[in-house]
C-alpha positions as CSV (number, residue, x, y, z in Angstrom):
1,M,0.0,0.0,0.0
2,S,1.4,3.4,-1.0
3,S,2.1,6.0,1.7
4,S,-0.5,8.4,0.4
5,R,-3.1,5.7,0.5
6,R,-2.1,4.8,4.1
7,V,-2.4,8.5,5.1
8,A,-5.9,8.6,3.5
9,V,-7.0,5.5,5.5
10,V,-5.6,6.9,8.8
11,T,-7.3,10.2,8.1
12,A,-10.6,8.5,7.5
13,V,-10.3,6.4,10.7
14,V,-9.4,9.6,12.8
15,Q,-12.4,11.4,11.3
16,C,-14.7,8.5,12.1
17,M,-13.4,8.4,15.7
18,L,-13.9,12.2,16.0
19,C,-17.5,11.8,14.8
20,I,-18.1,9.2,17.5
21,I,-16.6,11.3,20.2
22,I,-18.6,14.4,19.1
23,V,-21.9,12.4,19.0
24,T,-21.1,10.9,22.4
25,C,-20.4,14.4,23.9
26,I,-23.6,15.8,22.4
27,S,-25.6,12.9,23.9
28,L,-24.0,13.4,27.3
29,S,-24.6,17.1,27.1
30,L,-28.3,16.6,26.2
31,E,-28.7,14.0,29.0
32,T,-27.0,16.4,31.5
33,T,-29.2,19.2,30.4
34,Q,-32.3,17.1,30.7
35,Q,-31.3,16.0,34.2
36,F,-30.6,19.6,35.1
37,N,-34.0,20.8,33.7
38,T,-35.7,17.9,35.6
39,S,-33.9,18.9,38.8
40,I,-35.0,22.5,38.4
41,K,-38.5,21.4,37.6
42,H,-38.6,19.3,40.8
43,K,-37.3,22.2,42.8
44,D,-39.9,24.5,41.3
45,E,-42.7,22.1,42.2
46,Y,-41.5,21.8,45.8
47,T,-41.3,25.6,46.0
48,R,-44.9,26.0,44.6
49,R,-46.2,23.6,47.3
50,V,-44.3,25.2,50.1
51,K,-45.8,28.6,49.1
52,I,-49.3,27.3,49.1
53,R,-48.9,25.6,52.4
54,R,-47.3,28.6,54.0
55,R,-50.1,30.9,52.7
56,L,-52.8,28.5,54.1
57,S,-51.0,28.2,57.5
58,L,-50.4,32.0,58.0
59,T,-53.6,33.5,56.7
60,S,-57.3,32.7,56.3
61,D,-57.6,33.6,52.6
62,Y,-61.2,32.4,52.4
63,C,-62.5,33.5,55.9
64,N,-61.1,37.0,56.4
65,N,-63.2,38.0,59.3
66,M,-63.6,34.6,61.0
67,E,-61.7,33.7,64.1
68,R,-59.4,30.7,63.9
69,R,-60.9,27.6,65.4
70,P,-59.2,26.1,68.5
71,Q,-56.9,23.1,68.1
72,P,-58.6,19.7,68.3
73,H,-58.9,18.4,71.8
74,L,-60.5,15.8,74.1
75,P,-64.3,15.9,74.4
76,S,-65.7,17.9,77.3
77,V,-67.9,15.0,78.3
78,P,-65.8,12.2,79.9
79,N,-66.1,8.7,78.3
80,L,-68.2,10.2,75.4
81,L,-66.1,8.6,72.7
82,D,-65.3,5.3,74.3
83,K,-67.9,3.5,72.2
84,S,-69.0,6.1,69.7
85,A,-65.8,6.6,67.7
86,I,-66.1,5.4,64.2
87,Y,-63.7,4.3,61.4
88,A,-62.6,6.7,58.7
89,A,-61.8,4.0,56.0
90,Y,-60.1,5.3,52.9
91,S,-59.0,3.6,49.8
92,P,-55.3,4.6,48.8
93,S,-54.8,8.1,47.5
94,S,-58.3,9.2,48.4
95,G,-57.1,12.2,50.4
96,D,-56.8,10.4,53.8
97,K,-54.9,13.0,55.8
98,L,-56.6,15.9,54.1
99,I,-60.0,14.5,55.0
100,T,-59.3,13.1,58.5
101,K,-56.6,15.4,60.0
102,H,-57.8,18.6,58.2
103,L,-61.5,18.3,57.5
104,I,-62.8,16.1,60.3
105,E,-60.6,17.4,63.1
106,N,-61.3,21.0,62.2
107,T,-65.0,20.4,61.6
108,T,-65.6,18.5,64.9
109,G,-62.9,20.1,67.1
110,L,-62.0,16.6,68.2
111,L,-59.0,14.4,67.8
112,V,-58.5,11.7,65.1
113,G,-56.8,8.4,65.8
114,D,-54.9,6.0,63.7
115,A,-55.6,2.2,63.7
116,S,-52.0,1.4,62.6
117,S,-50.7,2.9,65.9
118,S,-53.4,1.8,68.2
119,P,-52.0,1.1,71.7
120,S,-52.9,-2.1,73.6
121,L,-56.2,-1.9,75.6
122,E,-54.3,-1.8,78.9
123,R,-52.1,1.1,77.8
124,M,-55.2,2.8,76.3
125,K,-57.1,2.6,79.6
126,A,-54.0,3.8,81.6
127,Q,-53.7,6.9,79.3
128,H,-57.4,7.4,79.4
129,M,-57.2,8.0,83.2
130,D,-55.0,11.1,82.6
131,R,-57.0,13.6,80.6
132,T,-54.2,16.3,80.7
133,G,-51.6,17.3,78.2
134,F,-50.7,14.8,75.5
135,A,-51.4,11.7,77.6
136,R,-54.5,10.8,75.7
137,G,-55.8,7.3,74.9
138,Q,-56.9,6.6,71.4
139,G,-60.2,5.7,72.9
140,E,-61.0,9.4,73.0
141,V,-60.9,10.2,69.3
142,V,-63.9,11.0,67.1
143,V,-62.7,8.7,64.2
144,V,-60.0,6.1,63.7
145,R,-58.1,6.2,60.4
146,T,-57.5,3.0,58.5
147,N,-57.2,1.7,54.9
148,Y,-57.7,-1.9,55.8
149,P,-57.7,-4.4,54.1
150,H,-55.5,-2.7,51.5
151,S,-52.8,-2.3,54.2
152,S,-52.8,-0.9,57.8
153,K,-55.1,-2.8,60.3
154,L,-58.2,-2.4,62.3
155,A,-58.2,-0.8,65.8
156,A,-57.2,-2.7,68.9
157,W,-60.8,-2.0,70.2
158,D,-62.5,-2.9,66.9
159,Y,-65.4,-4.5,68.8
160,D,-66.3,-1.1,70.3
161,I,-66.4,0.7,66.9
162,H,-69.9,0.4,65.3
163,G,-69.8,2.6,62.3
164,A,-67.7,4.0,59.4
165,I,-67.2,6.8,57.0
166,V,-65.9,5.1,53.8
167,V,-64.1,7.4,51.4
168,L,-63.8,6.1,47.8
169,R,-61.9,7.4,44.8
170,N,-62.3,6.3,41.2
171,P,-59.5,3.7,40.5
172,L,-59.1,5.5,37.2
173,T,-57.3,8.3,39.1
174,A,-56.6,6.7,42.4
175,I,-54.2,4.0,41.1
176,P,-52.0,6.5,39.1
177,S,-52.1,8.8,42.2
178,Y,-51.0,5.9,44.4
179,F,-48.0,5.3,42.0
180,D,-47.1,9.0,42.5
181,Q,-47.3,8.6,46.2
182,L,-45.0,5.5,46.1
183,Y,-42.6,7.1,43.6
184,E,-42.2,10.2,45.6
185,L,-41.4,8.2,48.7
186,N,-38.9,5.9,47.0
187,S,-37.3,8.3,44.4
188,H,-37.8,11.7,46.0
189,V,-39.5,12.9,42.9
190,P,-42.5,15.2,43.6
191,A,-45.9,13.6,43.2
192,G,-47.3,15.0,40.0
193,D,-44.0,15.1,38.1
194,S,-44.7,15.0,34.3
195,S,-41.3,14.2,33.0
196,I,-40.8,11.5,30.4
197,E,-38.7,9.4,32.8
198,T,-41.5,9.4,35.5
199,T,-44.1,8.6,32.8
200,N,-42.0,5.6,31.7
201,Q,-41.6,4.5,35.3
202,F,-45.4,4.6,35.7
203,I,-45.9,2.5,32.6
204,K,-43.6,-0.2,34.0
205,W,-45.3,-0.1,37.4
206,R,-48.7,-0.1,35.7
207,D,-48.0,-3.2,33.7
208,N,-46.8,-5.1,36.9
209,Q,-49.3,-3.7,39.4
210,L,-52.6,-2.7,37.9
211,S,-54.2,-6.0,38.2
212,D,-53.2,-6.4,41.9
213,Q,-54.2,-2.9,42.8
214,L,-57.7,-3.4,41.2
215,L,-58.2,-6.5,43.3
216,L,-57.2,-4.7,46.4
217,W,-59.6,-1.8,45.6
218,Q,-62.4,-4.3,45.0
219,R,-61.6,-6.1,48.3
220,F,-61.6,-2.8,50.2
221,V,-65.1,-1.9,49.0
222,S,-66.5,-5.4,49.7
223,F,-65.0,-5.5,53.2
224,W,-66.6,-2.3,54.3
225,M,-69.9,-3.3,52.8
226,Q,-69.9,-6.6,54.7
227,K,-68.6,-5.1,58.0
228,F,-71.8,-3.1,58.7
229,A,-74.2,-4.8,56.4
230,E,-76.6,-5.5,59.2
231,D,-77.2,-1.7,59.8
232,D,-76.7,0.5,56.8
233,D,-77.3,3.6,58.9
234,K,-74.0,3.0,60.7
235,R,-72.0,3.5,57.5
236,V,-71.8,6.4,55.0
237,F,-70.0,6.3,51.7
238,I,-68.5,9.5,50.4
239,S,-66.7,9.9,47.0
240,Y,-63.4,11.8,47.0
241,E,-64.6,13.5,43.8
242,S,-67.8,14.8,45.3
243,L,-65.9,16.1,48.4
244,M,-63.5,18.0,46.2
245,N,-66.2,19.5,44.0
246,E,-66.9,23.2,44.5
247,V,-70.7,22.7,44.5
248,S,-71.1,19.4,46.3
249,G,-68.0,19.5,48.5
250,P,-69.4,21.8,51.3
251,Q,-72.7,19.8,51.2
252,E,-70.8,16.5,51.6
253,T,-68.9,18.1,54.5
254,V,-72.2,19.0,56.2
255,R,-73.5,15.4,55.7
256,L,-70.3,14.0,57.2
257,A,-70.6,16.4,60.2
258,Q,-74.2,15.4,60.7
259,F,-73.4,11.7,60.6
260,L,-70.7,12.2,63.3
261,Q,-73.0,14.4,65.4
262,G,-75.7,11.7,65.4
263,G,-73.3,9.1,66.8
264,M,-72.1,11.5,69.6
265,R,-75.7,12.4,70.6
266,S,-76.6,8.8,70.8
267,S,-73.5,8.1,73.0
268,A,-74.3,11.0,75.3
269,M,-77.9,9.7,75.7
270,N,-76.5,6.3,76.6
271,I,-74.3,7.9,79.3
272,S,-77.1,10.1,80.7
273,P,-80.4,9.8,79.0
274,A,-82.1,12.6,81.0
275,N,-79.3,15.1,80.9
276,Q,-80.1,17.3,77.9
277,T,-77.3,19.7,78.8
278,M,-74.8,16.9,78.4
279,I,-76.2,15.8,75.1
280,E,-75.9,19.4,73.7
281,E,-72.4,19.7,75.4
282,S,-71.2,16.7,73.4
283,I,-71.5,18.5,70.0
284,K,-70.7,22.1,71.0
285,T,-67.2,21.8,69.4
286,F,-68.6,21.3,65.9
287,A,-68.1,24.0,63.3
288,N,-71.1,26.1,62.2
289,M,-72.2,26.3,58.6
290,D,-69.9,29.3,57.8
291,E,-66.9,27.7,59.4
292,I,-67.6,24.4,57.5
293,Y,-67.3,26.2,54.2
294,C,-64.0,27.8,55.1
295,I,-62.6,24.5,56.4
296,W,-63.7,22.8,53.2
297,K,-62.2,25.5,51.0
298,D,-58.8,25.3,52.7
299,M,-58.8,21.5,52.3
300,S,-59.8,21.8,48.6
301,T,-56.9,24.2,48.0
302,L,-54.4,21.8,49.7
303,A,-55.7,18.9,47.6
304,T,-55.1,20.9,44.4
305,S,-51.5,21.6,45.5
306,H,-51.0,17.9,46.1
307,E,-52.4,16.7,42.7
308,G,-50.2,19.0,40.6
309,R,-51.1,19.6,36.9
310,L,-51.0,16.1,35.4
311,T,-53.1,15.0,32.4
312,H,-54.1,11.4,31.7
313,K,-51.3,11.4,29.1
314,D,-48.7,11.7,31.9
315,R,-50.1,8.5,33.5
316,P,-51.4,6.7,30.4
317,L,-53.8,3.8,30.7
318,T,-54.3,1.4,27.7
319,A,-57.7,0.3,26.4
320,E,-57.1,-3.1,28.0
321,N,-56.4,-1.3,31.4
322,L,-59.7,0.6,31.1
323,V,-61.6,-2.5,30.3
324,A,-60.2,-4.2,33.4
325,I,-61.2,-1.2,35.6
326,S,-64.7,-1.1,34.1
327,T,-65.1,-4.9,34.7
328,K,-64.2,-4.6,38.4
329,L,-66.6,-1.7,38.8
330,L,-69.4,-3.6,37.2
331,E,-68.8,-6.6,39.3
332,L,-69.1,-4.5,42.5
333,I,-72.3,-2.8,41.1
334,N,-73.9,-6.2,40.5
335,Q,-72.7,-7.6,43.9
336,W,-74.1,-4.6,45.9
337,S,-77.1,-3.7,43.6
338,N,-79.4,-3.3,46.7
339,Y,-77.3,-0.4,48.1
340,P,-78.2,2.7,46.0
341,Q,-75.7,4.9,47.9
342,L,-72.8,2.8,46.8
343,V,-74.2,1.9,43.3
344,S,-74.6,5.6,42.5
345,I,-70.9,6.3,43.2
346,L,-69.7,3.2,41.3
347,S,-71.9,4.0,38.3
348,A,-70.5,7.5,38.1
349,Y,-67.0,6.0,38.2
350,N,-67.7,3.6,35.4
351,D,-69.1,6.4,33.2
352,E,-65.8,8.2,33.6
353,V,-63.9,5.0,32.7
354,L,-66.0,4.5,29.6
355,N,-65.5,8.1,28.5
356,R,-61.7,7.7,28.9
357,Y,-61.9,4.5,26.9
358,Q,-63.6,6.4,24.0
359,E,-60.8,9.0,24.2
360,V,-58.1,6.4,24.0
361,L,-59.7,4.7,21.0
362,H,-60.1,8.0,19.3
363,E,-56.4,8.9,19.9
364,Y,-55.4,5.5,18.6
365,Q,-57.5,5.9,15.4
366,M,-56.0,9.3,14.8
367,Q,-52.5,7.9,15.1
368,V,-53.3,5.1,12.7
369,S,-54.9,7.4,10.1
370,S,-52.0,10.0,10.2
């Protein structure tokens, strides 16, 4: 091979290597830029949430002239809640703490307990004897939080709890929101992140978990239907969507408060049937109608800050996924067809799923035709 030809070959090889290096550098640069932008986006999301929470904690934007309600406390009537506390049962990602710790505690003025940290009966009785400071037994709470049987557990004194507020959320949105909750916990990425990486992680999780999560959701509904099936008045179903709606939300909050008041009045009558003063004393901590609207409005704003600005394209569900969700909803509707309160909620959920199904089919047809 002539020297000139060797030089040409070497030059070509060097140029090829330079091209590879340049392409690699560009790829690394783009990846670094994307990671940087994602990091900035996450930081902005955290900042947005902090500002909303700070504004809500320092001011009463929606109740300018209303006095701040006192912190939740023990009931003024001793032993009132020993056997009148009820469960606040919530399916995952249905606004558990917003509804229990914010809405219920502020609406009732009473404390909320947690089944997952229930003390033993002996410890509970010992704490109950001291009604000062923070030494309080979980026997003196207005509701007990649980998401059993999805996880968590029932209270240690389950046999003394004879009612439940059951909060449902459409699995169409609840399951993707549950992914966000888990992903934020494990990856420190803010819930509601809409980056391509998070969307891809959701798709992987969806393909592995959707079937199991639907079974757990179905089991949750059936358990709470069976637990108080003998007395439907001891149980009230509330949909997360209705509670967050601007029109129905305050009305649902009033319904929830009235349900709790009824249980407490009944308990006071059992303690002292002839003492009307005690009966009225038992519910004097409850918020009035004006206060209820303000409490609900703050909760609704907090819920919006938690959800972020996601669309269904950020947490995509396939047509097959939607058919699976609809099938579970229809199974529950058929199983509990004699309970119109529940059927009304489940039917509305199924309508939403079918609407999303039509959207997905339309998007697919558009892609095929283009």
